[in-house]
PAGUTOR-811931 format. One line per 10 residues: their letters; for each residue x, y, z of C-alpha. Coordinates in nm, 2 decimals. Example, Ala and Ser with C-alpha at 12.3 -4.5 7.8 and 13.67 -1.06 7.14 Angstrom:
# residues 2
AS = 1.23,-0.45,0.78  1.37,-0.11,0.71
***
This chain:
# residues 722
TLVKVGNDIV = 3.73,-1.75,-6.65  4.10,-1.77,-6.73  4.21,-1.61,-7.06  4.55,-1.55,-7.21  4.62,-1.19,-7.29  4.96,-1.16,-7.45  5.20,-1.35,-7.22  4.97,-1.29,-6.92  4.69,-1.51,-6.78  4.39,-1.30,-6.67
GQTASHGDIF = 4.11,-1.42,-6.44  3.79,-1.26,-6.54  3.41,-1.26,-6.47  3.14,-1.14,-6.71  3.00,-0.91,-6.44  3.31,-0.76,-6.29  3.58,-0.78,-6.56  3.94,-0.85,-6.46  3.98,-1.00,-6.11  4.35,-1.10,-6.11
KISVDASGTV = 4.65,-1.14,-6.35  4.94,-1.38,-6.36  5.25,-1.26,-6.54  5.61,-1.38,-6.58  5.93,-1.20,-6.67  6.23,-1.31,-6.87  6.40,-1.43,-6.55  6.11,-1.66,-6.47  5.97,-1.46,-6.18  5.59,-1.50,-6.16
TLTQYQQIDH = 5.38,-1.21,-6.04  5.02,-1.24,-5.92  4.82,-0.91,-5.92  4.47,-0.91,-5.76  4.23,-0.63,-5.86  3.91,-0.73,-5.68  3.82,-0.94,-5.37  3.76,-1.31,-5.42  3.48,-1.49,-5.25  3.61,-1.74,-4.99
LPESLDTTNN = 3.37,-2.00,-4.88  3.23,-1.94,-4.53  3.48,-1.99,-4.25  3.50,-1.89,-3.89  3.79,-1.81,-3.66  3.75,-2.14,-3.47  3.88,-2.31,-3.79  3.59,-2.56,-3.80  3.55,-2.46,-4.16  3.88,-2.29,-4.25
NAHIDLGNGL = 3.88,-2.14,-4.60  4.09,-1.84,-4.52  4.34,-1.94,-4.80  4.24,-2.08,-5.14  4.47,-2.19,-5.43  4.43,-2.18,-5.80  4.31,-2.52,-5.92  4.56,-2.77,-6.07  4.59,-2.80,-6.44  4.47,-2.46,-6.52
VTLSATATVT = 4.79,-2.26,-6.57  5.12,-2.41,-6.68  5.45,-2.22,-6.67  5.70,-2.33,-6.94  6.06,-2.23,-6.97  6.29,-2.31,-7.28  6.67,-2.31,-7.23  6.93,-2.32,-7.51  7.30,-2.38,-7.44  7.59,-2.32,-7.68
DGDHDQATST = 7.94,-2.48,-7.64  8.28,-2.35,-7.74  8.26,-2.44,-8.10  7.90,-2.32,-8.12  7.72,-2.64,-8.08  7.37,-2.58,-7.93  7.12,-2.78,-7.73  6.76,-2.68,-7.65  6.53,-2.81,-7.37  6.18,-2.70,-7.25
VSTDLGGNIG = 6.06,-2.75,-6.89  5.69,-2.70,-6.77  5.53,-2.69,-6.43  5.17,-2.66,-6.31  5.12,-2.33,-6.11  4.80,-2.45,-5.95  4.94,-2.51,-5.61  5.17,-2.21,-5.62  4.91,-1.94,-5.70  4.70,-1.87,-5.38
FDDDIPSVTV = 4.47,-1.60,-5.24  4.45,-1.53,-4.86  4.12,-1.41,-4.72  4.07,-1.08,-4.52  3.91,-1.20,-4.19  3.69,-0.95,-3.99  3.78,-0.85,-3.64  3.57,-0.71,-3.35  3.61,-0.59,-2.99  3.35,-0.44,-2.76
TAAPATKVAL = 3.36,-0.22,-2.45  3.08,-0.13,-2.21  2.89,0.19,-2.28  2.81,0.29,-1.91  2.59,0.58,-2.00  2.33,0.34,-2.16  2.13,0.16,-1.90  1.81,-0.04,-1.85  1.65,0.13,-1.56  1.35,-0.03,-1.39
DETATSSGLA = 1.14,0.12,-1.11  0.93,-0.09,-0.87  0.68,0.19,-0.83  0.37,0.02,-0.97  0.01,-0.01,-0.86  -0.08,-0.27,-1.12  0.11,-0.52,-1.34  0.15,-0.53,-1.71  0.12,-0.81,-1.97  0.45,-0.99,-1.97
TIDTGAIVKG = 0.60,-1.06,-2.32  0.94,-1.23,-2.26  0.94,-1.61,-2.31  1.08,-1.77,-2.00  1.01,-2.12,-2.12  0.94,-2.37,-1.85  1.03,-2.12,-1.58  0.71,-1.98,-1.42  0.70,-1.60,-1.39  0.66,-1.49,-1.03
DDPDVSGSGY = 0.33,-1.31,-0.94  0.40,-1.03,-0.69  0.12,-1.05,-0.42  0.15,-0.68,-0.35  0.08,-0.56,-0.70  -0.26,-0.61,-0.85  -0.29,-0.83,-1.16  -0.04,-1.08,-1.29  0.25,-1.00,-1.52  0.55,-0.77,-1.48
ISTATSAGAL = 0.56,-0.51,-1.21  0.82,-0.31,-1.40  0.97,-0.31,-1.75  1.23,-0.11,-1.93  1.43,-0.12,-2.25  1.76,0.05,-2.31  1.78,0.33,-2.57  2.04,0.15,-2.76  2.32,-0.11,-2.72  2.49,-0.15,-2.38
VTVNAAFGAD = 2.83,-0.18,-2.55  3.04,0.02,-2.80  3.14,-0.20,-3.10  3.48,-0.17,-3.27  3.46,-0.38,-3.59  3.68,-0.42,-3.89  3.53,-0.60,-4.20  3.84,-0.56,-4.43  3.83,-0.58,-4.80  3.52,-0.81,-4.81
GPAASGSTTY = 3.31,-0.54,-4.63  3.02,-0.62,-4.41  2.76,-0.88,-4.50  2.46,-0.75,-4.68  2.24,-0.83,-4.38  2.31,-0.94,-4.02  2.66,-0.81,-4.03  2.65,-0.73,-3.66  2.46,-0.94,-3.40  2.44,-0.90,-3.02
ALTVTNANSG = 2.40,-1.16,-2.75  2.37,-1.18,-2.38  2.59,-1.42,-2.18  2.59,-1.52,-1.82  2.94,-1.49,-1.68  2.85,-1.56,-1.31  2.52,-1.72,-1.20  2.52,-1.52,-0.87  2.31,-1.21,-0.95  2.39,-1.05,-0.61
LTLTDGSAIN = 2.01,-0.98,-0.57  1.75,-1.12,-0.34  1.37,-1.09,-0.29  1.23,-0.90,-0.01  1.20,-1.23,0.19  1.58,-1.28,0.15  1.56,-1.55,-0.12  1.87,-1.55,-0.35  1.83,-1.50,-0.73  2.05,-1.69,-0.97
LQQLANGTVV = 2.10,-1.61,-1.34  2.01,-1.88,-1.59  2.04,-1.86,-1.97  1.78,-2.04,-2.18  1.84,-2.20,-2.52  1.66,-1.90,-2.69  1.92,-1.66,-2.53  1.69,-1.52,-2.27  1.85,-1.47,-1.93  1.62,-1.54,-1.63
GVVSGGAFNG = 1.67,-1.45,-1.27  1.55,-1.76,-1.09  1.46,-1.76,-0.72  1.63,-2.00,-0.49  1.42,-2.09,-0.18  1.13,-1.93,-0.02  0.77,-1.91,-0.14  0.88,-1.83,-0.50  1.14,-2.11,-0.53  1.22,-2.19,-0.89
QAAFAMTINA = 1.02,-1.89,-1.03  1.14,-1.60,-1.24  1.20,-1.28,-1.05  1.30,-1.10,-1.37  1.40,-1.19,-1.73  1.62,-1.02,-1.99  1.64,-1.04,-2.37  1.85,-0.85,-2.62  1.76,-0.73,-2.97  2.02,-0.92,-3.18
ATGAVMVEQY = 2.02,-0.64,-3.45  2.03,-0.33,-3.23  2.17,-0.45,-2.90  1.89,-0.29,-2.71  1.82,-0.49,-2.39  1.47,-0.54,-2.25  1.41,-0.64,-1.88  1.08,-0.74,-1.72  1.06,-0.76,-1.34  0.80,-0.99,-1.18
LSLDHPAEAT = 0.89,-0.99,-0.81  1.00,-0.71,-0.58  1.37,-0.70,-0.47  1.52,-0.63,-0.13  1.68,-0.29,-0.13  1.89,-0.30,0.19  1.92,0.07,0.27  1.62,0.16,0.48  1.45,0.49,0.44  1.37,0.65,0.77
AANSFNSYDE = 1.28,0.99,0.91  1.63,1.01,1.05  1.78,1.01,0.69  1.49,1.21,0.55  1.36,0.90,0.36  1.65,0.94,0.12  1.66,0.58,0.00  1.30,0.54,-0.13  1.46,0.52,-0.48  1.76,0.32,-0.38
TLTLAAGSLG = 1.92,0.16,-0.70  2.04,-0.19,-0.72  2.24,-0.35,-1.00  2.34,-0.70,-1.09  2.66,-0.82,-0.93  2.97,-0.71,-1.11  3.09,-0.98,-1.36  2.75,-1.16,-1.37  2.61,-1.05,-1.71  2.79,-0.97,-2.03
VTVTVTDGDH = 2.73,-0.88,-2.40  2.92,-1.03,-2.69  2.90,-0.92,-3.06  2.95,-1.13,-3.37  3.03,-0.97,-3.70  3.01,-1.12,-4.05  3.19,-0.99,-4.36  3.09,-0.99,-4.72  3.19,-1.35,-4.79  3.04,-1.46,-4.46
DMATSNTADV = 3.35,-1.48,-4.25  3.26,-1.43,-3.88  3.44,-1.31,-3.58  3.31,-1.29,-3.22  3.42,-1.03,-2.97  3.53,-1.04,-2.62  3.26,-1.02,-2.34  3.19,-0.68,-2.20  3.06,-0.67,-1.85  2.72,-0.48,-1.84
SNQITFDDDG = 2.61,-0.60,-1.50  2.59,-0.25,-1.35  2.39,-0.12,-1.65  2.09,-0.32,-1.54  1.93,-0.12,-1.25  1.63,-0.18,-1.02  1.50,0.13,-0.83  1.33,0.08,-0.49  0.96,0.15,-0.43  0.92,0.33,-0.10
PTFTHIQNAI = 0.59,0.33,0.09  0.38,0.65,0.05  0.15,0.80,0.31  -0.01,1.15,0.27  -0.35,1.15,0.44  -0.56,1.00,0.72  -0.92,1.09,0.80  -0.97,1.20,1.16  -1.25,1.06,1.38  -1.52,1.18,1.62
VANQDNNVVT = -1.70,0.91,1.82  -2.01,0.97,2.04  -2.04,0.88,2.40  -2.16,0.52,2.39  -2.00,0.19,2.49  -1.87,-0.02,2.20  -1.92,0.26,1.95  -1.73,0.20,1.64  -1.62,0.45,1.37  -1.43,0.36,1.05
GTHDLAFGAD = -1.21,0.60,0.88  -0.98,0.60,0.57  -0.61,0.65,0.50  -0.39,0.63,0.19  -0.09,0.43,0.33  0.05,0.23,0.04  0.34,-0.01,0.06  0.39,-0.06,-0.32  0.56,-0.36,-0.48  0.78,-0.44,-0.17
GETSIEITPL = 0.47,-0.52,0.03  0.42,-0.46,0.40  0.63,-0.54,0.70  0.42,-0.36,0.95  0.20,-0.07,1.04  0.33,0.14,1.33  0.11,0.33,1.58  0.25,0.56,1.85  0.02,0.72,2.10  0.09,1.09,2.14
TNISGVTYLP = -0.16,1.18,2.41  -0.08,1.09,2.77  -0.35,1.11,3.03  -0.32,1.01,3.39  -0.49,0.67,3.45  -0.47,0.57,3.08  -0.21,0.31,2.98  -0.13,0.18,2.64  -0.05,-0.18,2.57  0.23,-0.27,2.32
VVHNVDGSSD = 0.11,-0.25,1.96  0.00,-0.59,1.82  0.09,-0.67,1.46  -0.16,-0.91,1.33  -0.11,-1.18,1.06  -0.35,-1.00,0.83  -0.12,-0.70,0.83  -0.33,-0.48,1.06  -0.20,-0.34,1.38  -0.39,-0.29,1.71
LIAQVNGSNF = -0.32,-0.03,1.99  -0.53,-0.09,2.30  -0.57,0.16,2.58  -0.67,0.05,2.93  -0.80,0.21,3.25  -0.77,0.01,3.57  -0.68,-0.30,3.37  -0.99,-0.29,3.16  -1.00,-0.21,2.79  -1.09,0.15,2.72
FDLKVNPDGT = -1.05,0.17,2.34  -0.90,-0.02,2.05  -0.74,0.15,1.74  -0.69,-0.09,1.45  -0.52,0.03,1.14  -0.57,-0.20,0.84  -0.35,-0.22,0.52  -0.66,-0.19,0.30  -0.69,0.19,0.35  -0.92,0.18,0.65
YTFTLIESRP = -0.90,0.20,1.02  -1.15,0.13,1.30  -1.17,0.30,1.64  -1.38,0.11,1.89  -1.47,0.30,2.21  -1.51,0.00,2.44  -1.58,0.19,2.76  -1.72,0.54,2.69  -1.68,0.67,3.05  -1.36,0.51,3.20
VADQTFNFAG = -1.31,0.58,3.56  -1.05,0.54,3.83  -1.18,0.40,4.16  -1.06,0.56,4.48  -1.14,0.42,4.83  -1.08,0.59,5.17  -1.17,0.55,5.54  -1.23,0.83,5.78  -0.97,0.75,6.04  -0.73,1.04,6.13
VAGSQGTSQF = -0.92,1.30,5.93  -1.00,1.53,6.22  -0.94,1.33,6.53  -1.24,1.33,6.75  -1.31,1.70,6.67  -1.59,1.81,6.45  -1.51,2.01,6.13  -1.71,2.21,5.88  -1.49,2.07,5.59  -1.23,1.80,5.52
TLGDATFNAI = -1.08,1.64,5.21  -1.02,1.28,5.11  -0.84,1.25,4.77  -1.02,1.46,4.52  -1.33,1.48,4.74  -1.41,1.77,4.98  -1.69,1.71,5.24  -1.87,2.03,5.35  -2.12,2.08,5.63  -2.45,2.24,5.54
DTNNNGSIGS = -2.63,2.52,5.73  -2.95,2.32,5.75  -3.14,2.56,5.97  -3.03,2.86,5.76  -2.90,3.07,6.05  -2.59,3.17,5.87  -2.35,2.95,6.06  -2.26,2.58,6.11  -2.38,2.47,6.45  -2.29,2.17,6.66
AEILKPTSNG = -2.58,1.97,6.52  -2.45,2.04,6.16  -2.08,1.99,6.21  -1.91,1.69,6.04  -1.77,1.41,6.25  -1.51,1.20,6.06  -1.35,0.95,6.31  -1.20,0.61,6.32  -1.54,0.48,6.42  -1.70,0.62,6.11
FGVGNGNLDG = -1.85,0.93,5.96  -2.16,1.12,6.08  -2.30,1.46,6.14  -2.36,1.64,6.48  -2.36,1.35,6.73  -2.14,1.13,6.51  -2.43,0.94,6.35  -2.63,1.02,6.04  -2.99,1.09,6.16  -3.30,1.20,5.98
GEQFKVTFAT = -3.29,1.56,5.85  -2.91,1.58,5.86  -2.73,1.70,5.55  -2.38,1.71,5.40  -2.22,1.79,5.06  -1.94,1.63,4.87  -1.75,1.83,4.60  -1.50,1.68,4.35  -1.21,1.84,4.18  -1.30,1.66,3.85
GVDKLSFFVE = -1.61,1.49,3.72  -1.73,1.18,3.90  -1.94,0.90,3.76  -2.06,0.75,4.09  -1.97,0.72,4.46  -2.03,0.47,4.75  -2.05,0.46,5.12  -2.00,0.16,5.34  -2.31,0.18,5.57  -2.31,0.05,5.93
HEAAGAFTMT = -2.66,0.07,6.07  -2.69,0.22,6.42  -3.06,0.13,6.45  -3.31,-0.12,6.32  -3.48,-0.05,5.99  -3.37,0.09,5.65  -3.14,0.38,5.61  -3.25,0.62,5.33  -3.10,0.94,5.18  -3.20,1.17,4.90
YTTDTGLTGT = -2.95,1.34,4.67  -2.92,1.64,4.43  -2.62,1.69,4.20  -2.49,2.02,4.07  -2.63,1.92,3.73  -2.98,1.89,3.87  -3.00,1.51,3.89  -3.20,1.38,4.19  -3.26,1.04,4.35  -3.31,0.83,4.65
VTATVDGWLT = -3.09,0.55,4.78  -3.17,0.30,5.06  -2.95,0.05,5.25  -3.14,-0.23,5.44  -2.83,-0.42,5.56  -2.47,-0.32,5.64  -2.25,-0.29,5.33  -2.17,-0.07,5.03  -2.44,0.18,4.92  -2.38,0.31,4.57
IDPTGDFNSI = -2.51,0.64,4.44  -2.50,0.63,4.06  -2.69,0.92,3.90  -2.76,0.90,3.53  -2.50,1.16,3.44  -2.16,1.28,3.56  -2.14,1.54,3.83  -1.89,1.75,4.03  -2.09,1.80,4.35  -2.37,1.62,4.53
TFTVTDGKAK = -2.58,1.71,4.84  -2.73,1.44,5.06  -3.02,1.46,5.31  -3.10,1.17,5.55  -3.47,1.10,5.54  -3.50,0.78,5.74  -3.30,0.55,5.97  -2.97,0.59,6.17  -2.62,0.49,6.04  -2.25,0.57,6.02
FDNFAYSKLI = -2.03,0.55,5.71  -1.72,0.33,5.77  -1.56,0.38,5.43  -1.60,0.61,5.12  -1.53,0.54,4.75  -1.58,0.72,4.43  -1.52,0.66,4.06  -1.34,0.95,3.91  -1.38,1.02,3.54  -1.05,0.98,3.36
LPSDQTFNFS = -1.15,1.21,3.08  -1.30,1.56,3.05  -1.63,1.60,2.87  -1.46,1.58,2.52  -1.11,1.44,2.48  -0.89,1.42,2.17  -0.64,1.15,2.14  -0.36,1.19,1.88  -0.16,0.90,1.73  0.13,0.89,1.50
VSGVDGDGDH = 0.07,0.63,1.22  0.33,0.51,0.97  0.42,0.20,0.77  0.73,-0.01,0.70  0.75,-0.19,0.37  0.90,-0.53,0.28  1.26,-0.42,0.26  1.25,-0.19,0.56  1.17,0.15,0.41  0.96,0.37,0.64
SASQTLSVTT = 0.68,0.59,0.52  0.63,0.94,0.64  0.41,0.95,0.95  0.06,1.11,0.97  -0.12,1.22,1.28  -0.46,1.06,1.34  -0.68,1.26,1.58  -0.97,1.08,1.74  -1.21,1.28,1.96  -1.42,1.09,2.21
LGEHPAGTPI = -1.73,1.29,2.31  -1.84,1.31,2.67  -2.20,1.33,2.79  -2.40,1.61,2.64  -2.77,1.70,2.68  -3.01,1.51,2.47  -3.05,1.66,2.12  -2.70,1.82,2.12  -2.57,1.81,1.76  -2.25,1.63,1.68
NGTASDDAIS = -2.03,1.86,1.48  -1.73,1.78,1.26  -1.44,2.00,1.17  -1.31,2.18,0.86  -1.09,1.87,0.79  -1.18,1.53,0.67  -1.37,1.34,0.95  -1.53,1.01,1.01  -1.81,1.07,1.27  -2.01,0.80,1.45
GTSGNDTIYG = -2.33,0.89,1.64  -2.51,0.69,1.91  -2.80,0.45,1.91  -3.04,0.75,1.97  -3.17,1.01,1.74  -2.86,1.20,1.63  -2.80,1.51,1.42  -2.45,1.50,1.27  -2.29,1.78,1.08  -1.99,1.70,0.87
LGGNDTLYGG = -1.91,2.07,0.80  -1.60,2.11,0.59  -1.38,1.84,0.43  -1.46,1.50,0.28  -1.65,1.34,0.57  -1.80,1.00,0.65  -2.11,1.02,0.87  -2.25,0.71,1.04  -2.60,0.71,1.18  -2.73,0.47,1.45
AVADHLLGGD = -3.03,0.25,1.53  -3.31,0.51,1.50  -3.40,0.82,1.31  -3.09,1.03,1.24  -3.03,1.34,1.04  -2.69,1.34,0.86  -2.57,1.66,0.69  -2.25,1.64,0.50  -2.18,2.01,0.43  -1.90,2.10,0.20
GNDLLIGGLG = -1.69,1.84,0.03  -1.75,1.50,-0.11  -1.92,1.32,0.17  -2.03,0.96,0.24  -2.35,0.94,0.44  -2.45,0.60,0.60  -2.78,0.62,0.78  -2.79,0.28,0.94  -3.11,0.14,1.09  -3.42,0.37,1.12
QDTLTGGTGA = -3.58,0.62,0.90  -3.29,0.86,0.84  -3.27,1.20,0.67  -2.97,1.24,0.45  -2.85,1.58,0.33  -2.53,1.58,0.13  -2.47,1.95,0.09  -2.23,2.07,-0.18  -1.99,1.83,-0.36  -2.02,1.49,-0.50
DTFKLDQLEL = -2.18,1.30,-0.22  -2.26,0.93,-0.18  -2.57,0.81,0.01  -2.51,0.46,0.12  -2.83,0.26,0.20  -2.71,-0.04,0.41  -3.03,-0.16,0.57  -3.34,-0.31,0.40  -3.65,-0.25,0.61  -4.00,-0.28,0.50
NIKDLITDYH = -4.21,0.04,0.52  -3.91,0.24,0.62  -3.76,0.48,0.36  -3.47,0.71,0.41  -3.52,1.06,0.30  -3.25,1.21,0.07  -3.32,1.58,0.07  -3.08,1.71,-0.20  -2.98,1.45,-0.45  -2.79,1.61,-0.75
GSGVGGEGDK = -2.66,1.34,-0.98  -2.59,1.37,-1.35  -2.74,1.61,-1.59  -2.80,1.99,-1.56  -2.71,2.11,-1.21  -2.57,1.77,-1.12  -2.29,1.75,-0.86  -2.20,1.38,-0.92  -2.40,1.24,-0.63  -2.44,0.87,-0.61
IDLSSLFDTA = -2.66,0.62,-0.42  -2.47,0.31,-0.30  -2.68,0.00,-0.29  -2.40,-0.25,-0.27  -2.49,-0.36,0.08  -2.85,-0.45,-0.03  -2.80,-0.70,-0.31  -2.55,-0.86,-0.56  -2.66,-0.89,-0.92  -2.59,-1.19,-1.13
VGGNIADYVH = -2.27,-1.14,-1.34  -2.40,-0.95,-1.64  -2.75,-0.92,-1.49  -2.99,-0.65,-1.59  -2.99,-0.38,-1.32  -3.35,-0.30,-1.41  -3.45,-0.63,-1.24  -3.30,-0.50,-0.92  -3.36,-0.13,-0.90  -3.65,0.10,-0.99
YDAGTNTLSV = -3.70,0.47,-0.97  -4.05,0.62,-0.98  -4.02,0.98,-1.10  -4.38,1.03,-1.01  -4.34,0.96,-0.64  -3.96,1.02,-0.63  -3.92,0.68,-0.47  -3.62,0.44,-0.52  -3.70,0.07,-0.47  -3.50,-0.25,-0.49
DTNGTTGGAN = -3.57,-0.62,-0.55  -3.28,-0.81,-0.38  -3.31,-1.12,-0.59  -3.39,-0.97,-0.93  -3.64,-1.16,-1.13  -3.62,-1.47,-0.91  -3.96,-1.55,-0.77  -4.12,-1.26,-0.95  -4.08,-0.89,-0.89  -4.08,-0.79,-0.52
FVDVAVLQNG = -3.96,-0.43,-0.50  -3.92,-0.27,-0.16  -3.90,0.11,-0.12  -3.57,0.22,0.03  -3.55,0.60,-0.02  -3.74,0.90,-0.12  -3.55,1.17,-0.32  -3.72,1.49,-0.18  -3.60,1.73,-0.45  -3.75,1.50,-0.73
PAAGTINILY = -3.46,1.45,-0.97  -3.56,1.33,-1.32  -3.53,0.97,-1.43  -3.20,0.91,-1.61  -3.00,1.12,-1.36  -2.98,0.87,-1.07  -2.62,0.73,-1.04  -2.63,0.39,-0.87  -2.34,0.19,-0.72  -2.39,-0.19,-0.69
DDTNHVQHTT = -2.19,-0.51,-0.67  -2.22,-0.84,-0.87  -2.17,-1.19,-0.73  -1.80,-1.17,-0.82  -1.78,-0.86,-0.58  -1.70,-0.63,-0.87  -1.85,-0.29,-0.82  -2.05,-0.12,-1.11  -2.19,0.22,-1.17  -2.50,0.29,-1.37
TI = -2.75,0.56,-1.43  -3.12,0.50,-1.40
***
């Protein structure tokens, strides 16, 4: 409201009093004095609504001046002149200003180290979020939010002051679409800004083409930036043993000049100013996830062809996924050759060892935390063949050597010396005793430097009829062999031996050639392997040594013993007694009645076929019943589940049945505390109850203390107590 106060015009409001004053002096000079800020209608610095200057309205204030002139004889004339001050009284606004600089100490730091994904919250619109196949679940594999704004704001609001709300707002801006980042498969990632302000890293090419690798939003009020990562990135510096695995946590940033932050400020009368763009690209960081590997279970495999043992390991590749599993043999044995490692499409790796061109064993390491060792040939041998030419000329000898074999004459008549009838005759015409032939009653002995599986002679008959010999080995094995025609005669005792004595009982012959199958391995042999992994962007895990012991032949009933470490032990198809001893062991029975004893540690006992006796020992043991046989019940001697005195033992029935999803386990499993018998019905209530006894719990635990593992038809494992 304009009021006249004396000769002054004062602009007033009821709430704030005097706002400005217009005054004039005697010389006609007009003075405008402003006491308080005046609201200027909203404007912005781009001048689309420019109200930075406003004038007093026309017709509101008039300036009048009266002039009187007097001539020489004192005549006077008076005149009054008026003018409208409306266009001459104006008020300039005070526009805010703002600049920003990066605050490098404030970052958004993500780390790919994740075993499962989280629920994604950033809206990426029509762009589908990538689902990393190497991290369980779907959603982000890493997320982080900065502690504050990534920029430092320098704002001046002037006389109008800041707006009552929303005076400072932050926004992301893409300044270069090239993010400088790629996925582990090499696919480029480009930055794209959505209408809602979200910045999305969009994959170009490869299996995830067009999907979001990551997304970023900014809190408009605080400037805090949130980033979600959906797919693993390629970190080019490879962690290896040579560099002490120093790049497991290699950090990547967005390419310089690709992402910026701007700030807009608004003053008290809604004037706005927008800042320069501060580059914050290197404040968005993505740490690598290197593979981890700390443990592998050793193995012991009994002497039986095609014997398989399965062990466990904890090699984990993380979000980058797997490139390969590496296996290096550390044990070199004459006669054993290793084929190049085969990297299979399922991520497993195979190392095959051969003897004489035939497969000896196969070590397969799987990415799922298991490995299998298959003993294809339990007693690999190297075949050696010789003739007798040039051994001793035409002279007889009491001893001669061919390869690892030494032939010895025998004092058949026990007179304390080797006579002419007992001397050995190895010649180009063949081998004989005494007169050069092998006749009834004559003897000789062959001794080997190392164990032998079998030997052969090429028999040339010197008379009609069959040629027959008996033999006795140093291990007490005996037998009889007969040749009815010329050709190879093989002597193959049921066990290995180091010496063998022959006695001719019938016929007449010579031996033209001699062959034997030398055992490649001693009785028990341990093979060591270095195992490691390489992840999707080339980082190497630490290596672990896997020791696999192949057992030789032992007398029937000899127990199989583990070690103080964690072992996976596989028996034979016979009646085995297997002791795990120390460590967390996995014991595998065979086809008949086995006794498995876990010992200390948390052991897994798998009886297999037959009526087995399972003794867990101390620790939280798992008894896995994997065969359903009528009238055959395994005996669990020391089950200690839940309750008083419980050790956390479990009985794994997952191999016997799958329940319906949400099914009642009581339809499938029953424990009779009166008879200590556990029984199962593999189809639940379908077709009526048909329970089959599978185990007797010898120590009679109470009902309500039996911990059961089982699967449903979705292959989800459950634990319950019955």
